[in-house]
C-alpha positions as CSV (number, residue, x, y, z in Angstrom):
1,M,-35.4,-219.4,105.3
2,T,-38.2,-217.4,103.6
3,P,-38.0,-213.7,103.0
4,V,-40.4,-213.0,105.9
5,E,-38.2,-215.0,108.3
6,Q,-35.1,-213.4,107.0
7,I,-36.6,-209.9,107.7
8,K,-37.7,-210.9,111.2
9,A,-34.2,-212.3,111.9
10,K,-32.5,-209.1,110.7
11,L,-34.8,-206.5,112.2
12,D,-35.5,-206.0,115.9
13,I,-39.0,-204.8,116.5
14,V,-38.1,-202.7,119.5
15,E,-35.4,-200.8,117.5
16,Y,-37.7,-200.5,114.5
17,I,-40.8,-199.2,116.3
18,G,-38.6,-197.1,118.6
19,E,-37.6,-194.9,115.6
20,S,-41.2,-193.6,115.4
21,V,-42.6,-194.2,118.9
22,K,-40.8,-193.0,122.0
23,L,-40.5,-196.2,124.1
24,R,-39.4,-196.7,127.7
25,R,-38.6,-200.0,129.4
26,S,-41.4,-201.4,131.4
27,G,-40.4,-204.7,133.0
28,K,-39.5,-207.1,130.2
29,S,-41.4,-205.0,127.7
30,F,-41.3,-201.5,126.3
31,S,-44.2,-199.0,126.5
32,G,-45.2,-195.8,124.8
33,F,-48.2,-193.8,123.6
34,C,-50.0,-195.5,120.7
35,P,-49.3,-193.9,117.3
36,F,-52.7,-195.0,116.0
37,H,-55.0,-193.1,118.3
38,A,-55.0,-190.1,120.7
39,N,-53.4,-191.3,124.0
40,T,-51.5,-188.8,126.1
41,K,-52.0,-189.8,129.7
42,T,-51.2,-193.5,130.4
43,P,-49.1,-195.3,127.8
44,S,-51.2,-198.1,126.3
45,F,-48.9,-199.2,123.5
46,Y,-46.5,-202.1,124.4
47,V,-43.7,-203.8,122.5
48,F,-42.6,-207.3,123.6
49,P,-39.0,-208.2,122.7
50,E,-39.2,-211.8,123.7
51,T,-42.0,-212.5,121.2
52,Q,-41.1,-209.7,118.8
53,T,-44.7,-208.4,118.9
54,W,-46.7,-205.3,119.8
55,H,-50.1,-204.6,121.3
56,C,-52.3,-201.6,121.9
57,F,-54.4,-201.9,125.1
58,G,-56.2,-198.7,124.4
59,A,-58.7,-197.8,121.7
60,C,-57.1,-199.9,119.0
61,G,-57.2,-203.1,121.0
62,T,-55.0,-204.8,118.4
63,G,-51.4,-205.9,117.8
64,G,-49.2,-208.2,115.9
65,D,-45.6,-208.4,114.6
66,I,-43.4,-206.0,112.7
67,F,-45.4,-206.6,109.5
68,N,-48.7,-205.8,111.1
69,F,-47.2,-202.6,112.5
70,V,-46.1,-201.4,109.1
71,M,-49.4,-202.3,107.5
72,K,-51.4,-200.3,110.1
73,R,-49.0,-197.3,110.2
74,E,-48.7,-197.0,106.5
75,N,-52.2,-198.2,105.7
76,V,-50.8,-200.7,103.1
77,E,-51.4,-204.4,102.3
78,F,-49.0,-207.1,103.3
79,A,-47.2,-207.1,99.9
80,E,-46.2,-203.4,100.3
81,A,-45.2,-203.9,104.0
82,L,-43.0,-206.8,102.8
83,R,-41.2,-204.6,100.2
84,T,-40.7,-201.8,102.7
85,L,-39.2,-204.1,105.4
86,A,-37.2,-206.1,102.8
87,G,-35.5,-202.9,101.7
88,R,-34.7,-202.0,105.3
89,A,-33.3,-205.4,106.1
90,G,-31.4,-205.9,102.9
91,V,-33.4,-209.0,101.9
92,E,-33.8,-209.7,98.2
93,L,-37.3,-210.5,97.1
94,K,-37.4,-213.0,94.3
95,A,-40.0,-215.2,92.8
96,R,-40.1,-218.7,94.4
97,V,-39.5,-221.7,92.1
98,P,-40.3,-225.3,92.7
99,A,-36.8,-225.9,94.0
100,D,-37.4,-223.4,96.9
101,A,-40.4,-225.5,98.1
102,E,-38.2,-228.7,97.8
103,E,-35.5,-227.0,99.9
104,D,-38.0,-225.9,102.5
105,A,-39.3,-229.5,102.8
106,R,-35.7,-230.8,103.1
107,I,-34.9,-228.3,105.9
108,R,-38.0,-229.4,107.8
109,R,-36.9,-233.0,107.3
110,L,-33.4,-232.2,108.8
111,R,-35.1,-230.5,111.7
112,D,-37.2,-233.6,112.4
113,V,-34.1,-235.8,112.2
114,L,-32.2,-233.7,114.8
115,E,-35.2,-233.5,117.2
116,S,-35.5,-237.3,117.0
117,A,-31.8,-237.6,117.7
118,V,-32.1,-235.3,120.8
119,R,-34.9,-237.5,122.2
120,Y,-32.9,-240.7,121.5
121,Y,-29.6,-239.5,123.1
122,H,-31.5,-237.9,126.1
123,N,-33.5,-241.0,126.8
124,L,-30.3,-243.1,126.8
125,L,-28.6,-240.8,129.2
126,I,-31.5,-240.9,131.6
127,N,-32.4,-244.6,131.4
128,S,-29.7,-246.7,129.8
129,P,-27.5,-248.9,132.0
130,A,-24.7,-248.2,129.6
131,A,-24.9,-244.6,130.5
132,Q,-24.4,-245.2,134.3
133,S,-20.8,-244.0,134.2
134,V,-21.8,-240.9,132.3
135,R,-24.4,-240.1,134.9
136,E,-21.8,-240.5,137.6
137,Y,-19.4,-238.2,135.7
138,L,-22.1,-235.5,135.5
139,S,-22.8,-235.9,139.2
140,R,-19.0,-235.4,140.0
141,R,-19.2,-232.3,137.9
142,D,-22.1,-231.1,140.0
143,I,-24.4,-230.9,137.0
144,S,-27.9,-231.2,138.4
145,G,-30.8,-233.3,137.0
146,E,-32.7,-230.1,136.3
147,S,-29.8,-228.9,134.1
148,I,-29.6,-232.2,132.3
149,V,-33.3,-231.9,131.4
150,A,-33.2,-228.2,130.6
151,F,-30.2,-228.5,128.3
152,Q,-31.4,-231.9,127.0
153,L,-28.0,-233.6,127.5
154,G,-27.6,-237.0,126.0
155,F,-25.5,-240.1,125.6
156,A,-24.2,-241.5,122.3
157,P,-23.5,-245.3,122.8
158,E,-20.3,-247.1,121.7
159,S,-21.9,-248.3,118.5
160,W,-21.3,-247.7,114.8
161,D,-25.0,-247.9,113.8
162,A,-27.3,-247.6,116.9
163,L,-28.6,-244.1,116.0
164,G,-28.8,-244.9,112.3
165,K,-31.0,-247.9,113.1
166,Y,-33.2,-246.0,115.5
167,L,-33.8,-243.2,112.9
168,A,-34.4,-245.7,110.2
169,G,-37.2,-247.1,112.4
170,K,-38.7,-243.6,112.6
171,G,-38.9,-243.5,108.8
172,F,-35.8,-241.4,108.0
173,L,-33.6,-242.2,105.1
174,P,-29.8,-242.7,105.4
175,K,-29.4,-239.4,103.4
176,D,-31.5,-237.5,105.9
177,V,-29.2,-238.7,108.7
178,L,-26.1,-237.9,106.7
179,D,-27.3,-234.4,105.7
180,A,-28.2,-233.6,109.3
181,G,-24.5,-234.2,110.3
182,L,-25.4,-237.3,112.4
183,A,-23.5,-239.8,110.2
184,S,-20.3,-240.0,108.2
185,E,-19.7,-241.8,104.9
186,R,-17.5,-244.9,104.7
187,E,-14.9,-245.0,102.0
188,G,-16.2,-248.2,100.6
189,G,-19.8,-247.1,100.7
190,G,-22.4,-246.9,103.4
191,Q,-22.3,-244.8,106.5
192,Y,-21.7,-244.9,110.3
193,D,-22.8,-242.9,113.3
194,R,-20.7,-239.8,113.7
195,F,-21.0,-239.6,117.5
196,R,-20.0,-242.7,119.6
197,N,-19.3,-243.1,123.3
198,R,-19.8,-239.3,123.9
199,L,-21.7,-237.0,126.2
200,M,-24.0,-235.1,123.8
201,F,-24.8,-231.3,124.0
202,P,-27.7,-230.3,121.7
203,I,-26.9,-227.0,120.1
204,R,-29.9,-224.7,119.5
205,D,-30.4,-221.4,117.7
206,I,-31.9,-218.3,119.3
207,K,-35.4,-219.6,118.8
208,G,-34.7,-222.9,120.6
209,Q,-34.5,-225.0,117.5
210,T,-31.9,-227.8,117.4
211,I,-29.3,-227.2,114.7
212,G,-26.5,-229.6,115.7
213,F,-24.6,-231.2,118.5
214,G,-21.4,-230.8,120.5
215,A,-20.0,-234.1,121.9
216,R,-17.4,-234.7,124.6
217,A,-15.3,-237.8,124.6
218,L,-15.8,-240.2,127.5
219,S,-12.4,-241.8,127.4
220,D,-8.9,-240.4,127.4
221,E,-8.1,-242.4,124.2
222,Q,-10.8,-240.7,122.2
223,Q,-9.7,-237.8,120.0
224,P,-10.7,-235.1,119.5
225,K,-11.9,-234.4,123.0
226,Y,-14.7,-232.3,121.7
227,L,-16.4,-233.1,118.4
228,N,-19.0,-230.9,116.8
229,S,-21.5,-231.4,114.0
230,P,-20.1,-230.7,110.6
231,Q,-21.4,-227.8,108.6
232,T,-24.9,-228.4,107.4
233,P,-27.8,-226.3,106.0
234,L,-28.7,-225.7,109.7
235,F,-25.3,-225.7,111.5
236,E,-22.4,-223.3,111.0
237,K,-20.1,-223.3,114.0
238,S,-18.8,-219.8,113.5
239,A,-22.3,-218.4,113.7
240,V,-23.4,-220.3,116.8
241,L,-23.5,-219.4,120.5
242,Y,-24.3,-222.2,122.8
243,G,-27.1,-221.4,125.2
244,I,-28.3,-218.3,123.4
245,D,-31.9,-219.6,123.4
246,M,-31.9,-219.8,127.2
247,A,-29.8,-216.7,127.8
248,K,-31.4,-214.2,125.4
249,D,-34.1,-212.8,127.8
250,A,-31.5,-212.3,130.7
251,I,-29.1,-210.7,128.3
252,R,-31.7,-208.2,127.0
253,A,-33.0,-207.5,130.5
254,G,-29.5,-206.7,131.9
255,H,-28.1,-205.2,128.7
256,T,-25.0,-207.5,129.2
257,A,-23.8,-210.7,127.7
258,V,-21.1,-212.8,129.3
259,I,-19.2,-215.0,126.8
260,V,-17.3,-218.1,128.0
261,E,-15.5,-220.8,126.0
262,G,-17.1,-224.2,126.8
263,Y,-20.5,-226.0,127.0
264,V,-20.1,-226.9,130.6
265,D,-19.0,-223.3,131.5
266,A,-22.2,-221.9,130.1
267,L,-24.4,-224.7,131.6
268,M,-22.9,-224.3,135.1
269,A,-23.4,-220.5,134.9
270,H,-27.1,-221.0,134.2
271,Q,-27.4,-223.6,136.9
272,M,-25.9,-221.1,139.4
273,G,-28.4,-218.5,138.4
274,H,-26.3,-216.5,135.9
275,K,-28.6,-216.7,133.0
276,N,-26.9,-214.2,130.7
277,V,-24.0,-216.5,129.8
278,V,-23.3,-218.0,126.4
279,A,-20.4,-220.1,125.0
280,A,-18.6,-219.3,121.8
281,M,-17.5,-223.0,121.5
282,G,-13.9,-222.0,121.0
283,T,-11.6,-219.1,121.8
284,A,-12.2,-216.8,118.9
285,L,-15.3,-214.7,118.5
286,T,-16.7,-214.3,115.1
287,E,-18.6,-211.5,113.3
288,S,-21.8,-213.6,113.1
289,Q,-21.7,-214.3,116.9
290,L,-21.2,-210.6,117.8
291,K,-24.0,-209.5,115.5
292,T,-26.4,-211.9,117.2
293,L,-25.5,-210.5,120.6
294,Q,-25.6,-206.9,119.4
295,R,-29.3,-207.2,119.0
296,L,-29.6,-208.1,122.6
297,A,-27.0,-206.0,124.5
298,K,-24.5,-203.3,124.3
299,K,-22.0,-204.6,126.8
300,F,-20.0,-207.8,126.4
301,I,-17.8,-209.4,129.0
302,L,-15.3,-212.0,127.8
303,A,-14.4,-214.6,130.5
304,L,-11.1,-215.9,129.0
305,D,-8.0,-217.3,130.5
306,A,-5.4,-214.7,131.1
307,D,-2.6,-216.6,129.4
308,T,-0.9,-216.5,126.0
309,A,-3.8,-218.4,124.3
310,G,-6.2,-216.0,125.9
311,F,-4.3,-213.0,124.6
312,E,-4.2,-214.3,121.0
313,A,-8.0,-215.0,121.3
314,M,-8.5,-211.4,122.5
315,R,-6.4,-210.0,119.7
316,R,-8.5,-211.8,117.2
317,G,-11.8,-211.1,119.0
318,L,-11.0,-207.4,119.2
319,S,-10.3,-207.1,115.5
320,V,-13.6,-208.9,114.7
321,A,-15.4,-206.6,117.2
322,H,-14.2,-203.5,115.5
323,D,-15.5,-204.9,112.1
324,A,-18.7,-206.4,113.3
325,L,-20.3,-203.8,115.7
326,D,-21.9,-200.5,114.8
327,K,-19.3,-197.9,114.4
328,E,-18.3,-194.5,113.0
329,A,-15.1,-195.4,111.1
330,V,-12.2,-193.3,110.0
331,P,-9.4,-194.9,107.9
332,V,-6.0,-194.9,109.7
333,P,-2.7,-196.9,109.4
334,V,-2.9,-200.3,110.9
335,G,-0.5,-201.7,113.4
336,R,0.4,-205.3,113.9
337,N,-2.9,-206.2,112.2
338,L,-4.7,-205.6,115.5
339,V,-7.1,-203.0,114.2
340,D,-7.9,-202.0,110.6
341,F,-9.3,-198.6,111.4
342,E,-10.1,-196.2,114.2
343,S,-13.6,-196.6,115.3
344,H,-16.0,-195.6,118.0
345,L,-17.8,-198.7,119.1
346,Q,-21.4,-198.5,120.0
347,A,-20.8,-201.4,122.4
348,E,-18.5,-201.9,125.4
349,I,-16.2,-204.9,125.5
350,R,-14.6,-205.9,128.9
351,V,-12.5,-208.8,130.0
352,A,-13.1,-210.8,133.1
353,V,-9.7,-212.0,134.4
354,L,-10.1,-215.5,135.8
355,P,-8.0,-216.6,138.8
356,S,-4.9,-218.5,137.8
357,G,-5.6,-222.1,137.1
358,Y,-9.4,-221.7,137.0
359,D,-11.9,-221.8,134.2
360,P,-15.5,-220.5,134.6
361,D,-16.8,-223.9,135.5
362,D,-14.3,-224.4,138.3
363,L,-14.9,-220.9,139.7
364,L,-18.7,-221.2,139.6
365,R,-18.6,-224.5,141.5
366,E,-15.9,-223.7,144.0
367,D,-16.6,-220.1,144.8
368,P,-19.9,-218.7,143.3
369,A,-19.5,-215.3,144.9
370,A,-16.1,-214.9,143.2
371,W,-17.8,-215.2,139.8
372,Q,-19.9,-212.1,140.3
373,T,-16.9,-210.3,141.8
374,M,-14.9,-211.2,138.7
375,L,-17.6,-209.8,136.4
376,D,-18.0,-206.6,138.5
377,T,-14.2,-206.0,138.3
378,S,-13.8,-206.9,134.6
379,L,-11.4,-204.7,132.8
380,P,-11.8,-202.5,129.7
381,V,-10.2,-204.4,126.8
382,V,-7.2,-202.1,126.4
383,D,-6.4,-202.3,130.1
384,Y,-6.5,-206.0,129.8
385,L,-4.2,-206.0,126.8
386,I,-1.7,-203.7,128.5
387,Q,-1.7,-206.0,131.5
388,I,-1.3,-209.3,129.6
389,V,1.3,-207.9,127.1
390,T,3.6,-206.5,129.8
391,A,3.3,-209.3,132.4
392,P,5.8,-211.7,130.8
393,L,8.3,-209.0,129.7
394,D,11.3,-207.6,131.6
395,L,10.2,-204.0,131.8
396,S,13.5,-203.1,133.5
397,S,15.3,-203.8,130.2
398,A,15.3,-201.6,127.1
399,K,14.3,-204.6,125.0
400,G,11.3,-205.4,127.1
401,K,10.1,-201.8,127.1
402,S,10.5,-201.6,123.3
403,E,8.6,-204.8,122.7
404,A,5.7,-203.7,124.9
405,A,5.5,-200.3,123.3
406,G,5.8,-201.8,119.8
407,T,2.8,-204.2,120.5
408,L,0.6,-201.7,122.3
409,L,1.1,-198.3,120.7
410,P,-0.6,-199.3,117.4
411,L,-3.6,-200.4,119.4
412,I,-3.7,-197.2,121.4
413,R,-3.3,-195.1,118.3
414,S,-6.3,-196.8,116.7
415,M,-8.7,-195.5,119.4
416,A,-11.1,-192.9,118.1
417,D,-11.5,-191.0,121.3
418,S,-8.5,-188.6,121.8
419,V,-9.0,-188.5,125.5
420,Q,-8.8,-192.3,125.8
421,R,-5.7,-192.2,123.6
422,A,-4.0,-189.7,125.9
423,H,-5.1,-191.7,129.0
424,Y,-3.5,-195.0,127.7
425,V,-0.4,-193.3,126.5
426,Q,0.0,-192.0,130.0
427,E,-0.7,-195.4,131.5
428,L,1.8,-197.1,129.2
429,S,4.4,-194.4,130.0
430,R,3.8,-195.0,133.7
431,R,4.1,-198.8,133.4
432,L,7.2,-198.7,131.2
433,R,8.7,-195.8,133.1
434,V,9.3,-194.1,129.8
435,D,8.7,-190.4,129.0
436,E,5.4,-189.8,127.1
437,R,7.2,-187.8,124.5
438,A,9.4,-190.8,123.7
439,L,6.4,-193.0,123.2
440,L,4.7,-190.4,121.0
441,E,7.9,-190.1,118.9
442,M,8.1,-193.9,118.6
443,A,4.5,-194.0,117.4
444,A,5.1,-191.3,114.9
445,R,8.2,-193.0,113.5
446,T,6.5,-196.4,113.1
447,T,6.2,-197.3,109.5
448,E,2.7,-198.6,108.8
449,P,1.3,-200.3,105.8
450,A,-0.9,-198.3,103.4
451,P,-4.2,-197.6,105.0
452,R,-7.2,-199.7,104.0
453,P,-10.6,-198.2,103.6
454,A,-12.7,-198.7,106.7
455,R,-15.6,-201.1,106.3
456,A,-18.7,-199.1,107.0
457,R,-21.9,-200.7,108.2
458,P,-23.4,-202.4,105.1
459,A,-26.2,-200.5,103.5
460,A,-29.6,-202.2,102.9
461,G,-29.4,-204.1,99.7
462,P,-29.8,-207.6,98.2
463,S,-28.4,-210.5,100.2
464,A,-28.5,-214.2,99.6
465,P,-31.0,-216.1,101.8
466,E,-29.6,-218.1,104.6
467,P,-30.3,-221.9,104.6
468,R,-32.5,-222.1,107.6
469,T,-35.8,-223.6,108.4
470,L,-39.3,-222.2,108.9
471,Q,-40.3,-221.2,112.4
472,R,-41.3,-224.0,114.7
473,L,-44.9,-224.8,114.1
474,G,-47.0,-223.8,117.2
475,L,-50.6,-223.9,118.3
476,E,-51.9,-221.2,115.9
477,D,-50.1,-222.9,113.0
478,F,-51.8,-226.2,114.0
479,C,-55.2,-224.6,114.1
480,L,-54.7,-222.9,110.7
481,S,-53.4,-226.1,109.2
482,M,-56.7,-227.8,110.2
483,L,-58.7,-225.1,108.6
484,L,-56.7,-225.2,105.4
485,R,-57.6,-228.9,105.1
486,H,-61.2,-228.4,106.2
487,P,-62.3,-224.9,105.2
488,D,-65.9,-225.9,105.6
489,E,-65.3,-225.9,109.4
490,L,-64.6,-222.2,109.3
491,T,-68.1,-221.1,110.2
492,G,-68.2,-223.3,113.3
493,V,-64.9,-222.1,114.7
494,E,-65.8,-218.4,114.1
495,R,-68.8,-219.1,116.4
496,L,-66.2,-220.0,119.1
497,G,-64.8,-216.5,118.8
498,L,-61.8,-217.1,116.5
499,M,-60.6,-213.9,115.0
500,A,-57.8,-212.8,112.8
501,D,-56.1,-211.1,115.8
502,D,-55.7,-214.5,117.4
503,F,-53.0,-215.2,114.9
504,V,-50.0,-213.2,116.1
505,Q,-47.7,-214.1,113.2
506,S,-48.5,-211.9,110.2
507,E,-48.1,-214.7,107.7
508,N,-50.7,-216.8,109.5
509,R,-53.1,-213.8,109.9
510,Q,-52.8,-213.1,106.1
511,I,-53.6,-216.7,105.2
512,Y,-56.5,-216.9,107.6
513,E,-58.0,-213.7,106.3
514,S,-57.7,-214.9,102.7
515,L,-59.3,-218.2,103.8
516,R,-62.3,-216.3,105.1
517,T,-62.8,-214.8,101.7
518,L,-63.5,-218.2,100.0
519,E,-67.0,-218.8,98.9
520,P,-68.8,-221.7,100.6
521,G,-67.4,-225.0,99.1
522,E,-64.8,-223.2,97.0
523,G,-61.9,-224.5,99.1
524,D,-63.2,-227.9,100.0
525,G,-60.4,-230.4,99.3
526,Q,-58.6,-227.9,97.1
527,P,-56.2,-225.8,99.3
528,A,-54.1,-225.0,96.2
529,G,-56.9,-222.7,95.0
530,L,-56.3,-220.5,98.0
531,R,-52.5,-220.5,97.4
532,Q,-52.9,-218.7,94.1
533,R,-54.5,-215.7,96.0
534,L,-51.6,-215.3,98.3
535,N,-48.5,-213.2,97.9
536,E,-45.5,-215.4,96.8
537,A,-43.7,-214.6,100.0
538,L,-46.5,-216.5,101.9
539,H,-46.3,-219.7,99.7
540,A,-43.6,-221.4,101.8
541,R,-45.6,-220.9,105.1
542,Y,-48.8,-222.0,103.3
543,D,-47.0,-225.2,102.0
544,A,-45.6,-226.0,105.5
545,L,-49.1,-225.7,107.0
546,V,-50.7,-227.9,104.3
547,D,-47.9,-230.4,104.9
548,L,-48.6,-230.3,108.6
549,G,-52.3,-230.8,107.9
550,R,-51.6,-233.9,105.9
551,R,-49.5,-235.4,108.6
552,F,-52.1,-234.9,111.3
553,E,-55.1,-235.6,109.1
554,P,-56.7,-238.3,111.3
555,L,-56.9,-235.8,114.2
556,M,-58.1,-232.9,112.2
557,V,-61.9,-232.6,112.7
558,E,-61.9,-234.1,116.1
559,E,-59.2,-231.7,117.5
560,L,-60.2,-228.6,115.5
561,E,-62.6,-227.0,118.0
562,K,-60.5,-227.9,121.0
563,S,-57.4,-226.4,119.4
564,V,-59.2,-223.2,118.5
565,L,-60.5,-222.9,122.1
566,R,-57.0,-223.5,123.5
567,L,-55.6,-220.8,121.1
568,R,-58.3,-218.4,122.3
569,E,-57.7,-219.3,126.0
570,Q,-54.0,-218.7,125.5
571,G,-54.5,-215.2,124.0
572,L,-57.2,-214.2,126.5
573,R,-55.0,-215.2,129.5
574,Q,-52.1,-213.1,128.1
575,L,-54.4,-210.2,127.5
576,I,-55.7,-210.2,131.1
577,N,-52.2,-210.4,132.5
578,R,-51.1,-207.4,130.5
579,L,-54.3,-205.4,131.3
580,R,-53.7,-206.0,135.0
581,F,-50.3,-204.5,134.7
582,L,-51.7,-201.5,132.9
583,E,-54.4,-201.2,135.7
584,I,-51.6,-201.0,138.3
585,E,-49.8,-198.3,136.2
586,A,-53.0,-196.2,135.8
587,Q,-53.7,-196.5,139.5
588,G,-50.2,-195.3,140.3
589,A,-50.6,-192.4,137.9
590,G,-53.9,-191.4,139.5
591,D,-55.7,-191.6,136.1
592,A,-59.3,-192.5,137.1
593,G,-60.6,-192.6,133.5
594,E,-57.9,-195.0,132.3
595,L,-58.2,-197.1,135.5
596,R,-62.0,-197.5,134.9
597,E,-61.5,-198.4,131.3
598,Y,-58.9,-201.1,132.0
599,R,-61.0,-202.6,134.8
600,Q,-64.0,-202.8,132.4
601,R,-61.8,-204.5,129.8
602,I,-60.5,-206.9,132.4
603,S,-64.0,-207.8,133.4
604,L,-65.1,-208.3,129.8
605,T,-62.1,-210.3,128.9
606,T,-62.5,-212.5,132.0
607,E,-66.0,-213.3,130.9
608,Q,-64.8,-214.3,127.5
609,L,-62.1,-216.5,129.1
610,D,-64.6,-218.2,131.4
611,W,-66.9,-219.0,128.5
612,T,-63.9,-220.3,126.4
613,Q,-62.7,-222.5,129.3
614,S,-66.3,-223.9,129.8
615,A,-66.6,-224.7,126.2
616,L,-63.2,-226.4,126.2
617,R,-64.1,-228.5,129.3
618,A,-67.4,-229.5,127.7
619,R,-65.7,-230.7,124.5
620,T,-62.9,-232.5,126.5
621,M,-65.5,-234.3,128.6
622,L,-67.5,-235.3,125.5
623,G,-64.4,-236.7,123.9
624,R,-63.6,-238.8,127.0
625,A,-67.2,-240.1,127.1
626,E,-67.1,-241.0,123.4
627,S,-63.8,-242.8,123.9
628,A,-65.2,-244.8,126.9
629,A,-68.2,-245.7,124.9
630,N,-66.1,-246.9,122.0
631,E,-63.9,-249.0,124.3
632,K,-67.1,-250.7,125.7
633,T,-68.3,-251.4,122.2
634,V,-65.0,-253.0,121.3
């Protein structure tokens, strides 16, 4: 992962901009008054969490990502914005060496291997006769065809080398397959497919990029029942939440994340319309998982079994939560290792108590209404712990009362809020039928280990880069890669209206603007000359774009103009949709001046869109005519 990508992963644009601009939620976005020009009537400045971008629909008429915001606000170049944000995010900026470029290429290779495996497994599940029993199993579990496609479920055949042979035919080396976690090494040399006769669940990161697989056994003899990818440069189980890519928008919109244990639990929740559900792929939450969710929500509901295993998971999860989430911490003695320090969490953790004998998948299929009721009646975590600790004990006996008090008092004492502490002491007193003073005396007599310093929120400072890949290459990357290979085409595409603002990603925008400064003929066939002009932090993105250009070289000139027009069309459509929303707001506010301005801009932008679409249709028809002529010639 490059420094730019590390910064974007660590900093949320809504939170960052919200420190200097007063924002309010407006649908899926946030709006406010633009900090770059006078604007006091109708907010024209919008921040879009789903794309981590911003745009001013007023006098500025521009936007971008978090880097562009800093550059415009501070009036600095990209390099200075990079240093500012790196310090904020705790990302170390160091000079790139050849090994970094090699690692970037390796990560891209692993990503390609995994995407090929997803397509292979998914095609087998949909079309292979050998997967008929798996399709029947999914039907019995009420998993719909739409869910199979949306989650890209797959089937790994009962073969030691089927996947390996398929990937070899795609040009991948055995080492690529091994490093991606898709194969295991034989003791005597060679390797074999890691997943065999299993239902495959592709696991994706928050951006929707495949990083590994979960696999369910299809026979009772197979062990383990669930097998995950091993740790790889892309996959670390403790940091992964299954379904996060599909749940992030719903979590952010509703400010609540529901956490279940299994793949099918999360899949079925999405199928039934509950889009804010993710799976921890195990019973214990981790710090990395909670930090991912904390960027999206402030309320977490854990849907765990109310049994002994669920209690142990809750104890571990609660301890992790106190460490991982934002807090104001004060050192206190610890009790039973449940909590290391008293803290005031900036997030609310609740527990959804499942009916006896049910897991989330069962409940969602058999009684969908009960699922929402369960969430609505979820318990604060301490209430849940009191309930589950006392349930198996004989509270009529002195031993049972003492055991319950010994387990729960340290937890209650660790709470930062004195009113909450008093409430739960009263609740425990009522449940145990023991005088409050006796409980308080017991708590005071309890010998605790020496207090450990509370771990405060880490300050911004150097941190090792995480081994992740570049962002998935999209349309604007494809257009830019063409221009890097053929800079002589720049004048032609600028006539089509291509501007720097069409590149939303700051890295792409910086590279495009540098490309425009080349003298005629200076960059022809020598993209490395441009590389020297760029900040080192952009070299990895530049190298990835050049590599993409080489791979698609035969299509470059033919597709360049059409790709640029599609990019323009995409941006203009989005701009019109957002302007229409602002038009409605201005009309509702009775602001005639703003309303007139937005309508004029909608009209002008619509004209630009019409021209762009006409130009695209003309080039598409020309391409078809040329293809037909070539076929006749042949």
